[in-house]
VEXDREN-2710 file (C-alpha; in Angstrom, 1 decimal):
% VEXDREN-2710
k/r/px/py/pz
1/MET/-27.6/76.5/94.9
2/LYS/-31.6/76.7/95.3
3/PHE/-32.9/79.8/93.1
4/ASP/-36.4/80.8/92.7
5/LYS/-38.5/83.8/93.2
6/ASP/-39.0/83.4/96.8
7/VAL/-35.0/83.0/97.2
8/LEU/-34.8/86.8/98.8
9/THR/-37.4/86.4/101.1
10/LEU/-36.2/87.5/104.6
11/ASP/-36.9/86.1/108.4
12/CYS/-38.0/90.0/109.2
13/LYS/-37.8/88.8/113.0
14/GLN/-34.3/87.6/112.5
15/GLN/-33.3/90.2/110.6
16/VAL/-33.7/93.2/112.7
17/ALA/-32.2/91.0/115.9
18/ARG/-28.9/90.5/113.8
19/ILE/-28.8/94.2/112.4
20/SER/-29.4/95.8/115.8
21/SER/-27.0/93.6/117.3
22/PHE/-24.3/95.0/115.4
23/ILE/-25.5/98.5/115.6
24/ARG/-25.2/97.9/119.2
25/ARG/-21.8/95.9/119.2
26/GLN/-20.3/99.0/116.7
27/THR/-21.4/101.7/118.6
28/GLN/-20.0/100.3/121.6
29/ALA/-16.9/99.1/119.8
30/LEU/-16.2/102.6/118.4
31/LYS/-16.8/104.1/122.1
32/ARG/-19.5/106.2/120.7
33/GLU/-22.7/107.1/122.6
34/GLY/-25.2/107.1/119.8
35/ALA/-26.1/107.3/116.2
36/VAL/-26.8/110.0/113.6
37/VAL/-28.7/109.3/110.3
38/GLY/-29.3/111.5/107.5
39/LEU/-32.9/111.4/107.0
40/SER/-33.7/111.8/103.0
41/GLY/-37.4/110.8/103.2
42/GLY/-36.1/107.7/101.5
43/ILE/-36.7/104.0/102.5
44/ASP/-33.0/103.2/103.3
45/SER/-32.6/105.9/105.9
46/ALA/-36.0/105.5/107.0
47/LEU/-35.0/102.0/107.7
48/ILE/-31.7/102.5/109.2
49/ALA/-33.2/104.9/111.7
50/ALA/-35.9/102.5/112.6
51/LEU/-33.1/100.0/113.3
52/CYS/-31.1/102.2/115.2
53/VAL/-33.8/102.9/117.6
54/GLU/-34.5/99.4/117.9
55/ALA/-30.7/99.0/118.7
56/LEU/-29.8/102.2/120.9
57/GLY/-33.2/103.6/122.2
58/LYS/-34.9/106.7/120.8
59/ASP/-32.8/108.7/123.1
60/ARG/-29.7/108.0/121.3
61/VAL/-30.7/108.7/117.8
62/LEU/-30.3/112.0/115.9
63/GLY/-32.2/112.3/112.4
64/LEU/-30.3/114.9/110.6
65/ILE/-32.5/116.2/107.4
66/LEU/-30.5/118.1/104.6
67/PRO/-32.4/119.9/102.1
68/GLU/-31.3/122.2/99.3
69/LYS/-32.9/123.9/97.2
70/GLU/-33.1/121.5/94.5
71/SER/-34.6/119.0/96.8
72/SER/-38.2/117.4/96.3
73/PRO/-40.5/119.2/99.1
74/GLU/-41.6/115.8/99.7
75/SER/-38.1/114.7/101.2
76/CYS/-38.5/117.0/103.9
77/LYS/-41.8/116.4/104.9
78/PHE/-41.8/112.6/104.7
79/ALA/-38.5/112.6/106.7
80/GLU/-40.0/115.1/109.3
81/LYS/-43.3/112.6/109.6
82/HIS/-41.0/109.5/110.0
83/ALA/-39.0/111.2/112.7
84/LEU/-42.0/111.9/114.4
85/LYS/-43.5/108.7/114.4
86/LEU/-40.2/107.2/115.5
87/ASP/-39.9/109.9/118.4
88/ILE/-36.4/111.0/117.6
89/ASN/-34.7/114.0/117.9
90/THR/-33.9/115.8/114.7
91/GLU/-31.9/118.8/113.2
92/THR/-32.9/120.2/109.8
93/VAL/-30.0/122.2/108.2
94/GLU/-30.4/124.0/104.9
95/ILE/-27.5/123.5/103.1
96/THR/-28.3/125.9/99.7
97/SER/-26.0/128.4/100.9
98/THR/-23.0/126.4/101.7
99/LEU/-23.4/124.4/98.4
100/GLU/-23.6/128.3/96.2
101/ALA/-20.6/129.0/98.5
102/PHE/-18.6/126.0/97.1
103/GLY/-19.9/126.8/93.4
104/THR/-22.2/123.4/93.1
105/TYR/-25.0/125.4/90.9
106/LYS/-22.5/127.3/89.2
107/LYS/-19.8/124.5/88.4
108/ARG/-22.7/122.4/87.0
109/ASP/-24.3/124.9/85.0
110/GLU/-21.1/126.2/83.4
111/ALA/-20.9/122.3/82.3
112/ILE/-23.9/122.5/80.9
113/LYS/-23.8/125.8/78.9
114/GLN/-21.1/124.3/76.9
115/ILE/-23.4/122.1/75.1
116/LEU/-26.7/124.0/75.7
117/PRO/-25.9/127.8/75.7
118/GLU/-29.1/129.1/76.1
119/TYR/-29.3/127.6/79.4
120/ASN/-29.9/129.3/82.5
121/GLU/-30.9/128.8/86.4
122/ASN/-34.4/129.0/85.4
123/TYR/-34.1/125.7/83.8
124/LYS/-34.8/122.4/85.5
125/THR/-32.5/119.2/84.5
126/LYS/-32.0/115.4/85.3
127/ILE/-29.9/112.9/83.8
128/VAL/-31.0/109.5/82.9
129/LEU/-29.7/106.3/81.1
130/PRO/-31.3/104.4/78.4
131/SER/-34.4/102.4/79.8
132/ASP/-35.3/99.0/79.8
133/LEU/-32.0/97.3/79.7
134/LEU/-33.7/93.9/79.2
135/SER/-35.4/94.6/76.2
136/ARG/-32.8/96.3/74.1
137/ASP/-28.8/96.2/73.9
138/ALA/-27.7/100.0/74.6
139/PHE/-24.5/101.3/76.1
140/ASN/-24.7/103.4/79.2
141/PHE/-24.7/106.7/77.4
142/PHE/-26.5/109.4/80.2
143/LYS/-28.7/111.7/78.5
144/LEU/-29.3/115.5/79.8
145/ILE/-32.9/116.4/80.1
146/ILE/-33.9/120.1/80.6
147/GLU/-37.0/121.7/81.0
148/ASP/-37.8/125.5/80.4
149/GLU/-39.8/128.1/81.8
150/LYS/-42.8/126.9/79.8
151/GLY/-42.5/123.1/80.8
152/ILE/-40.7/122.4/77.4
153/ARG/-38.0/119.7/77.5
154/LYS/-35.1/118.6/75.3
155/SER/-32.7/116.0/75.6
156/ILE/-29.1/115.3/74.6
157/ARG/-26.6/112.8/74.8
158/LEU/-24.1/113.4/76.8
159/LYS/-20.2/113.3/76.0
160/LYS/-17.7/112.1/78.8
161/GLU/-16.4/115.8/79.4
162/THR/-19.9/117.2/80.2
163/LEU/-21.1/114.4/81.9
164/ASN/-18.1/114.3/84.3
165/GLY/-18.3/118.0/85.1
166/ILE/-22.3/117.9/85.6
167/VAL/-21.6/114.7/87.7
168/ALA/-19.0/116.0/89.5
169/ALA/-20.5/119.1/90.6
170/THR/-24.0/117.4/91.7
171/ASN/-21.6/114.7/93.7
172/THR/-20.8/117.7/95.9
173/LYS/-24.3/117.6/97.4
174/GLN/-23.7/114.3/99.2
175/ARG/-20.3/115.1/100.2
176/MET/-21.4/118.5/101.6
177/ARG/-24.3/116.6/103.3
178/MET/-21.5/114.3/105.0
179/LEU/-19.7/117.1/106.4
180/HIS/-22.6/118.1/108.4
181/LEU/-23.4/114.2/109.7
182/TYR/-19.9/114.3/110.8
183/PHE/-20.3/117.4/112.3
184/TYR/-23.0/116.4/114.6
185/ALA/-21.8/113.3/115.3
186/GLU/-18.6/114.2/116.5
187/LYS/-20.5/117.1/118.4
188/ASN/-22.6/114.5/120.1
189/ASN/-19.6/111.7/120.3
190/TYR/-22.1/109.9/117.9
191/LEU/-21.3/107.6/114.8
192/VAL/-22.4/108.5/111.4
193/CYS/-25.1/105.3/110.5
194/GLY/-24.8/104.6/106.7
195/THR/-28.1/103.9/104.2
196/THR/-26.6/102.1/101.6
197/ASN/-28.1/98.7/100.4
198/LYS/-26.4/95.8/98.7
199/SER/-27.9/96.5/95.0
200/GLU/-26.4/100.1/95.6
201/THR/-23.1/98.8/96.6
202/MET/-22.3/95.9/94.4
203/GLN/-23.0/98.7/91.6
204/GLY/-21.4/101.4/93.1
205/PHE/-24.4/103.5/93.2
206/PHE/-22.7/105.8/96.0
207/VAL/-20.6/108.7/96.1
208/LYS/-17.2/108.1/97.6
209/TYR/-16.8/109.9/100.6
210/GLY/-20.5/111.1/100.5
211/ASP/-22.9/108.9/101.5
212/GLY/-20.3/106.1/101.3
213/GLY/-18.3/107.6/103.7
214/VAL/-19.5/106.6/106.8
215/ASP/-18.5/104.7/110.2
216/ILE/-21.0/101.5/109.7
217/GLU/-23.2/100.1/106.8
218/PRO/-25.7/98.0/108.8
219/ILE/-28.2/97.0/105.5
220/ALA/-25.5/96.5/102.7
221/HIS/-25.8/92.7/102.9
222/LEU/-29.8/93.4/102.0
223/PHE/-31.0/93.6/98.4
224/LYS/-33.3/96.7/98.0
225/THR/-36.4/94.3/98.0
226/GLN/-35.3/93.1/101.1
227/VAL/-35.2/96.8/102.1
228/TYR/-38.8/97.0/101.4
229/GLN/-39.7/94.0/103.5
230/LEU/-38.0/95.1/106.7
231/ALA/-39.4/98.6/106.1
232/GLU/-43.2/97.3/106.2
233/HIS/-41.9/94.9/109.5
234/MET/-40.8/98.1/111.2
235/GLY/-43.7/99.9/110.3
236/VAL/-41.9/102.7/108.1
237/ILE/-44.6/105.4/107.0
238/ARG/-46.5/104.5/103.9
239/GLU/-45.6/108.0/102.0
240/ILE/-41.8/106.4/102.1
241/ILE/-42.8/102.6/101.0
242/GLU/-45.0/103.8/98.4
243/ARG/-42.7/106.6/97.2
244/LYS/-40.3/105.8/94.3
245/PRO/-36.3/105.8/95.3
246/SER/-34.6/108.4/94.1
247/PRO/-31.2/110.4/94.3
248/ASP/-33.3/113.4/94.8
249/THR/-30.2/115.5/93.9
250/TYR/-31.7/117.2/90.1
251/SER/-34.1/119.6/89.8
252/LEU/-36.6/117.7/87.8
253/PRO/-37.9/114.4/89.3
254/VAL/-36.0/111.3/88.6
255/ASN/-35.9/107.9/90.3
256/ASP/-33.2/105.3/90.4
257/GLU/-34.3/103.0/88.0
258/GLU/-34.1/105.6/84.9
259/PHE/-30.8/107.4/86.5
260/PHE/-28.9/104.5/87.2
261/PHE/-30.5/100.8/87.4
262/ARG/-32.7/100.4/84.3
263/MET/-35.0/97.9/85.6
264/PRO/-37.5/97.3/88.2
265/PHE/-36.0/96.3/91.5
266/ALA/-38.0/92.9/91.8
267/THR/-36.2/92.1/88.5
268/LEU/-33.0/93.8/89.4
269/ASP/-32.2/91.9/92.8
270/LEU/-32.9/88.3/91.4
271/LEU/-30.5/88.6/88.2
272/LEU/-27.8/90.3/90.9
273/TYR/-28.4/87.6/93.5
274/ALA/-27.9/85.0/90.5
275/TRP/-25.0/87.0/88.9
276/GLU/-23.3/87.1/92.3
277/ASN/-24.1/83.4/93.2
278/LYS/-23.2/82.1/89.6
279/ILE/-26.9/80.3/88.9
280/LYS/-27.0/78.4/85.9
281/LEU/-28.3/80.6/83.1
282/ALA/-30.8/77.7/82.3
283/ASP/-32.2/78.2/86.1
284/ILE/-32.4/82.0/85.8
285/CYS/-34.2/81.8/82.8
286/GLY/-36.7/79.1/83.6
287/VAL/-37.6/80.8/87.0
288/MET/-37.4/84.4/85.9
289/GLU/-39.2/83.9/82.0
290/LEU/-36.3/85.6/80.4
291/THR/-34.1/84.7/77.3
292/GLU/-30.3/83.7/77.8
293/GLU/-29.7/87.1/75.7
294/GLN/-31.7/89.1/78.0
295/VAL/-29.7/87.5/81.3
296/LYS/-26.4/88.2/79.5
297/ARG/-27.3/91.9/78.8
298/ALA/-27.7/92.6/82.5
299/PHE/-25.0/90.4/83.4
300/ARG/-22.6/92.7/81.0
301/ASP/-24.2/95.7/82.7
302/PHE/-23.4/94.7/86.3
303/THR/-20.3/93.5/85.5
304/ALA/-19.0/97.0/83.6
305/LYS/-20.5/98.9/86.7
306/SER/-19.0/96.7/89.4
307/HIS/-15.6/96.8/87.6
308/ALA/-15.9/100.5/87.2
309/SER/-16.7/101.4/90.8
310/ARG/-14.6/99.0/92.2
311/HIS/-12.5/101.7/93.6
312/ALA/-15.3/103.1/95.6
313/ARG/-15.4/99.8/97.4
314/LYS/-12.0/99.7/98.8
315/MET/-9.6/101.7/100.9
316/PRO/-7.1/103.8/99.1
317/PRO/-3.6/101.4/97.8
318/ILE/-1.1/102.1/100.9
319/LEU/2.5/102.1/99.6
320/LYS/4.2/99.6/102.4
321/ALA/7.8/99.8/103.2
322/GLU/8.6/96.7/101.2
323/ASP/6.8/97.7/97.7
324/GLY/9.3/98.3/95.1
325/LYS/12.2/96.7/96.8
END
């Protein structure tokens, strides 16, 4: 199999036609009249909205903007600007009160206070992984970074119990957004269009029954760098294309690379392609100018993340009548 630095280059016109056809077919098959897209101010949802307009027409696409008190102000601003360019209808629903009613912030803060008793609601936080995976071997130990009112930061390595508590609480943000998406989808007899790309799908960078709980996934076959190619082709606004991808669920800015992927997307996607297609190690090293140890280090990380998230990519196991007989 051919492997070079251009292996992920798309025929954008062909891809737009293919994806648009898929969206139309699935909308018809599910007997829906249009599509709802959660507009996050990020590149994946911006591309999906443009593709839905291409497939269904602007009058059959609804953009839902779902900010909360810890979202970046840029997220709403960019989502609204892109929706205006597409000329689609939008609804903005502030979900802070819903999250407060569930106890999202309280539950997260209680988990943090177990290791940092001085922590209070005026602090800002984010979670990160060790950076630059290719330069050094490091376990996937998450660190919590907090910033006080004076801008002074402190970081602490998270043990499993505390990490699980923080992540469980934070993931309710994606699940609460999906609750709203399905309300508007069912109200309008629309489908919920997913925004997860292949780089995320392969490694489980999505929330089960959150951003992963959708009716269709039109770009799950595209690596992140390919999403950028299509976004340029489809005219996504510059602010979104130039913005660093982020989960946008923490009060301190954190991008996808430092939160999860640990390397730039241009490198990540080529390595993911090579890993998936079992490209020879010597070919990978030659094309990417990496050592064998660097490639093996990346592949170990991919394997661990893929294995840990395999349940999220499958339907729940079903006990069949003949099982256990």
